[in-house]
C-alpha positions, 0 to 999 in steps of 0.5 A: 891697151893692146897695140893696133900695130906692131912692127918687129925687126923690119928691114928693106932695101932696093938697090941700097939698104933703106933701113934695118931691124926697125921695131915700132908699135902704135896704140889706140889714140896714139899719133906717131910722126916720122921725119927725115930727108927725102930718100931716107925710106919714110914712105917705104916704111909707111907702105910696109906698115899699111899692107902695101909692100912686104918687107924683106925681113921682119914681122908686121902685125895689125890688130894682132894679125901677122898681115904678110901671112895673109892672102891678098883678099884679107889684105884688101879687106883690112884696107877697106874696113880698118885702115885708111891711107892718105897718099901724097897723090890724091888718087881721086876718081877724076870723072867723079864729083867731090861728093861722089868720091866720098860717097864711094867710101861710104858705099864700100864700108856702109858708113854714112857720110858725115856732113859735119866732117865735110863742113869742118874740112871747108869743102861743102861748097865744092861737093858738086864740082868734078875733081878736075875743077878743084885746086890741089888743096881742095883735092887733098881735103876731099881725099882726107875726108874720104879716108875718114868716112871709112871710119878707120882704126889706123890712119896712115898719112904720107905728107897729108898737108903738102898742098895746103897753106899753114892755116888750112893745114892746121885746121885739117890736122886738128880734125884728124887729131880729133877723129883719132881721139873720138874713135880710139883710132891711131895715126902714123904720119910721114911729114917734112913739117916739124911743127906738125910732127911736134903736134904728135905724141911721138916723133922719130927721125929715120936716118942712117937706116934706123929710127931715132926718137926725138924730143918734141923740141927737136 
């Protein structure tokens, strides 16, 4: 199967080098986890692969397209229709209810709202509450449900379970993993949680400006 994502010789720096000549690919139904200490560049790498930050060097291809050769209109279209991004900050519309936040994604992509998905995330009882009335964990689950409502082919998730207890985190990620399998999608996950990382197909550690593949027992 052709990869959904290919990154070739990606390098980036701010006031100091973050990483150099990183290459990675992501196939349908594949789940890749990136671990590493804070400040190692994990989130920056995710932003580059998710069309949000142009790398200083290298090529990023999504669905066969060299994305940083495209204009902003095409990048926005990719974000809207083919990729979903789960941020550490939820970026929910605070004046809206939980349901209205999910409904926005449904209207933009013309995908129906999946009531079963809402039930599986355990948030059916908060759908009519405003975002400001939700706990951090509830906001996170609404945010992930909104992303999956778009039916993305690639999910980029940056610490998606940071506000959840271990039991809820496992339940939520099981829903995400099931989605990946059922929709021939793929997951690029950044996390500090090694147990969660080891649930993925491949685990890399980002350190010393490079990606290092780990065994699942690491």
